[in-house]
Backbone bond lengths (Angstrom), bond angles and torsions (degrees), N, CA, C in turn:
res aa  C-N    CA-C-N  psi(-1)  N-CA   C-N-CA  omega(-1)  CA-C   N-CA-C  phi
1 G - - - 1.419 - - 1.485 114.81 -
2 G 1.300 120.76 -179.36 1.445 123.59 177.51 1.415 116.71 -179.82
3 I 1.309 113.53 176.80 1.515 122.98 174.67 1.486 104.73 -127.67
4 L 1.372 116.95 132.80 1.518 122.25 -172.80 1.475 106.95 -137.50
5 N 1.365 114.24 127.15 1.455 121.33 166.90 1.639 114.22 61.08
6 C 1.317 110.79 48.89 1.438 120.21 179.78 1.542 114.66 -122.00
7 E 1.341 114.79 155.93 1.435 118.54 166.60 1.486 107.09 -112.01
8 L 1.364 113.06 126.55 1.403 121.15 175.12 1.572 108.87 -114.54
9 D 1.311 116.26 112.07 1.533 124.08 -175.43 1.509 105.63 -112.49
10 G 1.265 121.97 114.57 1.478 126.16 175.12 1.513 110.31 -79.22
11 R 1.254 115.63 -22.87 1.565 120.72 -176.40 1.479 112.61 59.85
12 Q 1.394 115.40 34.31 1.517 121.13 179.39 1.458 110.85 -119.22
13 D 1.232 122.00 134.80 1.439 123.73 173.52 1.587 111.06 -80.49
14 Y 1.322 118.25 113.49 1.450 120.56 -168.74 1.513 109.81 -63.13
15 R 1.411 122.45 -22.16 1.365 125.17 176.29 1.565 113.41 -71.63
16 L 1.340 118.04 -6.53 1.468 121.22 -174.65 1.494 109.46 -116.14
17 T 1.268 122.69 33.25 1.420 132.80 177.63 1.525 109.01 55.43
18 P 1.260 121.62 69.40 1.407 124.65 179.81 1.632 109.66 -59.56
19 S 1.292 119.17 156.00 1.473 122.90 -167.50 1.538 111.57 -110.79
20 Y 1.212 119.30 -16.11 1.556 116.32 -175.91 1.502 112.34 -138.50
21 D 1.307 111.71 163.20 1.510 120.35 -175.24 1.518 111.12 -105.12
22 G 1.419 115.47 156.01 1.442 119.36 175.64 1.529 113.05 -68.72
23 I 1.325 118.22 -63.56 1.405 126.02 172.05 1.459 109.41 -109.60
24 N 1.276 120.68 127.28 1.380 124.94 -171.25 1.551 115.90 -136.60
25 F 1.336 112.98 109.24 1.463 117.76 -176.39 1.518 109.44 -111.05
26 S 1.299 123.29 16.01 1.390 126.65 -172.18 1.501 111.00 -66.46
27 S 1.350 122.75 -20.47 1.440 121.70 172.31 1.536 117.33 -88.56
28 V 1.232 113.59 3.53 1.601 120.75 171.97 1.393 109.44 -72.12
29 T 1.277 123.61 120.28 1.519 128.70 -173.39 1.558 109.26 -94.05
30 G 1.258 118.85 -14.95 1.553 121.78 -178.60 1.518 107.51 -111.34
31 E 1.299 115.25 -166.53 1.411 121.36 -179.93 1.515 108.60 -79.08
32 L 1.374 117.74 150.32 1.376 122.25 178.29 1.623 103.67 -116.94
33 H 1.282 120.19 112.34 1.429 125.44 -178.59 1.563 115.63 -112.55
34 L 1.378 111.16 138.71 1.447 118.48 169.18 1.527 112.27 54.08
35 F 1.304 119.04 46.98 1.482 122.54 168.17 1.485 106.21 -95.82
36 A 1.304 117.42 141.09 1.448 124.76 -172.87 1.469 108.19 -120.70
37 V 1.399 115.27 136.46 1.581 123.30 172.47 1.480 98.03 -127.27
38 R 1.330 116.26 119.83 1.495 122.24 -174.33 1.481 112.99 -144.58
39 D 1.347 115.65 132.39 1.467 119.17 174.24 1.451 114.91 61.55
40 C 1.399 117.15 40.78 1.427 124.43 -179.41 1.437 112.72 -122.48
41 Y 1.445 115.92 159.19 1.432 123.25 -177.99 1.496 99.62 -118.03
42 I 1.345 117.27 111.34 1.482 121.07 -179.67 1.515 108.90 -119.38
43 H 1.355 115.08 115.99 1.474 119.24 -172.64 1.541 113.31 -145.26
44 N 1.256 113.62 157.52 1.486 121.37 174.62 1.493 119.11 67.92
45 F 1.310 115.72 41.92 1.521 125.33 179.51 1.495 111.97 -124.19
46 R 1.388 113.85 165.88 1.459 119.66 170.24 1.517 104.30 -61.51
47 R 1.397 116.87 -56.13 1.425 122.58 176.03 1.480 110.42 -133.10
48 G 1.350 117.18 122.50 1.453 117.71 -179.98 1.513 112.67 -60.56
49 Y 1.406 119.76 -34.15 1.422 124.11 177.64 1.480 104.76 -143.93
50 M 1.425 115.36 125.06 1.431 123.44 -179.24 1.538 102.99 -113.39
51 G 1.432 118.16 118.91 1.388 122.03 178.63 1.574 115.44 -72.16
52 T 1.282 114.24 176.32 1.470 117.73 178.51 1.507 114.26 -72.60
53 S 1.351 116.97 154.63 1.478 118.89 178.09 1.551 103.09 -108.25
54 G 1.245 121.07 15.28 1.435 123.70 -177.42 1.611 110.84 -77.91
55 T 1.207 117.35 165.73 1.476 126.44 171.64 1.594 106.79 -60.64
56 G 1.249 116.46 124.22 1.462 117.35 178.95 1.518 111.22 96.29
57 G 1.293 115.91 -26.26 1.453 119.43 174.18 1.440 116.70 61.79
58 D 1.383 114.10 -146.15 1.342 125.18 -179.02 1.586 109.47 -84.60
59 Q 1.307 120.25 121.87 1.436 119.97 -178.27 1.568 109.21 -120.76
60 D 1.285 115.17 119.52 1.477 121.14 175.82 1.530 115.13 46.88
61 N 1.342 116.81 35.95 1.489 120.19 169.99 1.441 105.45 -72.57
62 Y 1.337 116.59 151.87 1.426 122.41 -171.45 1.590 114.28 -125.64
63 F 1.308 113.53 125.35 1.437 122.45 -179.22 1.573 108.95 -117.05
64 A 1.286 118.11 116.64 1.512 116.26 -176.48 1.537 107.85 -140.95
65 H 1.332 112.77 138.83 1.529 120.72 170.31 1.596 113.97 56.74
66 N 1.320 110.11 37.28 1.516 113.05 178.57 1.575 109.56 -106.16
67 I 1.349 113.02 155.23 1.386 120.64 169.11 1.478 109.47 -106.10
68 I 1.363 120.19 116.55 1.438 123.02 -171.00 1.556 104.35 -121.92
69 A 1.319 113.89 105.95 1.522 114.72 -166.22 1.614 108.61 -143.48
70 Y 1.290 110.22 152.81 1.493 122.03 173.76 1.544 111.36 60.69
71 N 1.356 121.06 35.45 1.415 126.11 177.79 1.565 105.36 -109.51
72 F 1.298 114.65 158.54 1.490 116.18 171.95 1.525 106.14 -71.19
73 I 1.271 121.64 -43.83 1.517 124.95 167.71 1.404 110.13 -126.63
74 G 1.284 119.89 123.37 1.475 121.31 177.29 1.503 111.12 -60.30
75 V 1.299 114.80 -64.96 1.522 124.43 179.25 1.506 110.01 -123.93
76 Y 1.299 117.30 121.49 1.456 122.68 178.59 1.562 103.17 -102.52
77 A 1.405 115.77 100.72 1.424 119.24 -174.12 1.621 108.16 -86.89
78 A 1.289 109.00 154.66 1.511 116.32 177.09 1.498 109.17 -138.20
79 D 1.401 113.90 138.66 1.437 124.23 176.12 1.535 110.68 55.47
80 H 1.390 115.03 -126.66 1.473 118.83 -179.74 1.470 105.71 -88.72
81 P 1.301 121.80 97.75 1.471 124.22 -161.05 1.517 113.74 -90.99
82 E 1.266 112.59 -165.36 1.482 123.75 -172.43 1.438 110.86 -65.40
83 V 1.371 117.75 165.88 1.334 129.15 161.18 1.528 110.91 -92.41
84 M 1.249 117.22 117.98 1.459 122.17 -170.98 1.583 104.85 -100.05
85 D 1.327 121.74 107.75 1.502 120.16 -175.88 1.518 107.98 -128.18
86 S 1.276 114.22 120.64 1.487 124.87 177.77 1.502 114.79 47.84
87 N 1.358 114.20 54.65 1.482 120.05 171.88 1.486 110.12 -102.50
88 D 1.323 116.64 157.24 1.439 123.55 174.97 1.482 108.80 -115.00
89 F 1.366 115.40 109.35 1.461 124.11 177.29 1.519 109.28 -100.33
90 R 1.308 115.25 111.88 1.474 121.05 -169.07 1.583 112.68 -139.70
91 Y 1.300 113.69 133.16 1.504 118.77 176.37 1.470 114.29 63.05
92 N 1.310 123.53 26.46 1.394 129.25 172.27 1.484 112.13 -91.55
93 F 1.346 117.33 158.46 1.453 114.77 170.51 1.522 109.76 -73.67
94 Y 1.345 119.45 -47.57 1.524 128.29 166.65 1.446 107.90 -112.96
95 G 1.267 121.21 129.16 1.559 121.94 168.85 1.503 109.33 -68.18
96 I 1.288 115.51 -64.10 1.475 124.23 171.68 1.478 108.92 -119.54
97 S 1.331 117.20 131.18 1.539 121.54 168.90 1.528 108.75 -145.63
98 G 1.329 114.80 -179.33 1.439 119.88 175.01 1.565 103.49 174.52
99 L 1.356 113.30 -174.62 1.410 119.73 169.87 1.468 116.03 -61.74
100 S 1.319 117.77 146.21 1.470 119.44 178.42 1.432 115.24 -115.02
101 S 1.341 115.47 8.33 1.564 120.42 174.96 1.460 106.88 -159.52
102 G 1.342 113.31 166.97 1.506 119.92 -179.53 1.475 109.59 93.02
103 S 1.429 110.57 -171.42 1.437 117.14 178.43 1.512 117.46 -65.30
104 Q 1.288 116.13 -21.67 1.466 119.68 -177.13 1.596 112.85 -108.65
105 A 1.331 111.18 26.18 1.501 114.83 177.75 1.496 111.22 -64.54
106 V 1.316 118.40 154.83 1.447 122.46 -176.59 1.517 108.49 -88.20
107 Y 1.408 115.33 121.57 1.478 119.76 173.24 1.487 106.08 -129.69
108 D 1.382 113.30 159.36 1.466 119.92 173.17 1.515 117.81 53.79
109 L 1.305 117.64 43.62 1.428 125.35 -178.85 1.559 110.66 -83.81
110 P 1.299 118.04 107.57 1.480 116.07 169.46 1.497 111.03 -91.87
111 V 1.419 113.12 130.43 1.498 122.70 -178.75 1.551 100.39 -127.95
112 I 1.317 115.72 109.64 1.459 123.21 -176.46 1.595 111.58 -123.56
113 G 1.289 116.88 124.83 1.411 122.75 170.73 1.516 115.05 64.93
114 C 1.303 119.29 30.20 1.412 126.05 -177.40 1.581 110.65 -96.38
115 K 1.370 109.02 159.16 1.486 115.65 172.80 1.482 108.90 -118.03
116 F 1.426 115.61 136.29 1.439 120.55 176.68 1.468 104.30 -127.39
117 V 1.320 117.33 106.86 1.458 125.85 -172.01 1.496 111.55 -132.97
118 Q 1.378 111.14 125.07 1.389 122.63 179.61 1.553 118.00 54.05
119 N 1.343 120.15 36.59 1.407 128.54 162.35 1.477 110.39 -80.12
120 K 1.298 116.29 163.12 1.476 118.95 170.82 1.523 104.57 -72.72
121 Y 1.397 122.18 -54.40 1.396 130.47 166.32 1.495 116.52 -115.79
122 G 1.352 119.52 132.08 1.371 120.65 -176.50 1.591 107.73 -74.47
123 I 1.300 121.33 -66.46 1.447 129.26 174.50 1.529 110.71 -128.93
124 A 1.284 113.44 116.66 1.541 116.75 -179.50 1.500 107.76 -161.98
125 P 1.347 111.18 144.53 1.549 114.41 175.44 1.524 110.50 -77.14
126 Q 1.321 112.22 171.78 1.514 118.62 179.78 1.510 108.05 -64.56
127 P 1.335 119.90 151.52 1.450 128.75 -176.07 1.548 110.85 -55.96
128 G 1.380 111.41 140.21 1.440 118.01 171.81 1.611 112.49 96.04
129 G 1.331 118.61 -2.42 1.499 114.90 179.07 1.563 109.01 -128.79
130 A 1.284 109.91 173.51 1.477 119.29 -178.65 1.550 112.30 -68.11
131 A 1.275 117.02 161.30 1.457 118.17 -179.22 1.510 113.79 -72.19
132 F 1.286 118.39 166.43 1.488 122.15 178.48 1.554 112.33 -61.41
133 N 1.262 120.18 141.73 1.534 125.65 179.38 1.438 108.88 -101.07
134 F 1.356 112.17 151.52 1.465 126.50 170.55 1.530 110.43 56.52
135 M 1.349 120.20 43.27 1.434 121.25 178.48 1.462 105.58 -86.15
136 N 1.334 113.34 154.54 1.610 122.45 170.81 1.437 102.26 -128.61
137 I 1.319 115.40 113.07 1.500 122.94 173.91 1.482 108.17 -110.42
138 A 1.295 121.06 122.38 1.507 122.49 -175.34 1.481 110.17 -134.67
139 N 1.271 122.08 136.57 1.409 128.28 164.24 1.569 112.02 59.59
140 C 1.382 116.00 34.80 1.394 118.28 179.73 1.574 111.00 -106.28
141 V 1.363 116.84 167.39 1.377 122.13 -177.72 1.527 105.52 -123.42
142 F 1.396 113.41 127.97 1.453 120.95 172.84 1.463 112.22 -117.19
143 T 1.284 119.51 117.42 1.512 117.71 -178.20 1.484 107.92 -149.12
144 R 1.320 111.08 136.74 1.523 124.69 172.23 1.522 109.60 62.64
145 N 1.254 123.37 30.91 1.467 124.29 169.82 1.471 105.99 -76.21
146 E 1.322 118.44 140.53 1.492 121.77 -166.47 1.458 113.80 -73.44
147 I 1.330 119.81 -40.37 1.443 120.43 -176.25 1.544 115.61 -116.58
148 L 1.357 114.07 -46.20 1.513 117.97 -176.33 1.487 112.98 -145.03
149 D 1.293 123.47 140.24 1.430 122.19 173.51 1.526 110.61 -81.60
150 V 1.375 117.53 -56.19 1.498 125.31 -172.29 1.511 109.49 -137.15
151 E 1.265 119.86 133.41 1.439 122.76 162.57 1.467 106.98 -123.57
152 M 1.404 114.97 117.89 1.417 119.43 -173.51 1.494 109.74 -139.18
153 G 1.333 114.31 146.68 1.512 121.12 -174.97 1.534 109.60 -93.43
154 P 1.275 115.87 -163.42 1.514 120.78 -173.82 1.546 111.70 -67.28
155 Q 1.349 108.76 159.88 1.469 125.55 174.66 1.497 108.11 59.66
156 G 1.321 122.30 35.84 1.424 124.11 170.78 1.553 113.62 -105.51
157 S 1.274 116.97 170.35 1.492 117.83 176.88 1.488 111.30 -139.68
158 I 1.283 115.95 149.51 1.550 125.31 172.96 1.442 107.64 -126.39
159 E 1.359 115.49 121.40 1.452 118.33 -176.08 1.453 112.66 -132.14
160 G 1.300 122.56 123.49 1.518 125.18 170.80 1.431 111.60 66.83
161 C 1.374 117.29 31.16 1.489 117.59 175.48 1.502 114.65 -95.03
162 R 1.319 114.55 160.77 1.491 117.87 177.40 1.478 108.78 -115.87
163 F 1.359 116.04 126.55 1.451 123.32 172.72 1.452 112.46 -113.52
164 A 1.434 117.68 122.32 1.371 120.51 -173.44 1.575 109.31 -117.41
165 P 1.219 120.95 145.15 1.440 122.18 176.01 1.460 113.26 -69.53
166 P 1.229 127.30 163.13 1.558 123.62 19.91 1.568 112.47 -97.87
167 T 1.379 119.92 14.20 1.446 118.15 178.79 1.564 111.90 -46.03
168 P 1.366 114.59 124.99 1.517 112.92 -179.32 1.419 118.93 -62.62
169 Y 1.416 115.53 -36.43 1.454 118.91 178.34 1.578 111.58 -134.03
170 A 1.357 110.80 129.54 1.422 110.12 -172.29 1.502 109.63 -93.34
171 I 1.372 120.87 -50.47 1.495 117.44 176.73 1.472 109.39 -131.00
């Protein structure tokens, strides 16, 4: 299944503790495979996308050509998450985040051709845990994020990306 060419507006200011998500699969108890979100504008939510809490988590879900802005968390990934392709993450507290430990930790996250502009954190796990493992970040732009561009754990790679100041910490 999927969502194509839609605007989802939560009408919530992410700085005021918003209470609901744009796309929410947290009640799914099994795996969620091959769900696509494409050519959408997702803004003003607690989480623009909330992955499944089920065993096996998000498997090969696909996000492409979206603008994900003004959310507390743009995409909250779970387990083996989505393929992020040519998305614009802008003005979120976290562009991409998720659990960093336990059964729903984020592994194998491919992020390709995305922009992370003026977020507080571009890509970072929730506080208190280790960074995401086995990430592949390629051909992305990170500019003017307030605190951090990318926090990543072992066995990840960053290829052909542009990091532009004034972000205090790039990686």
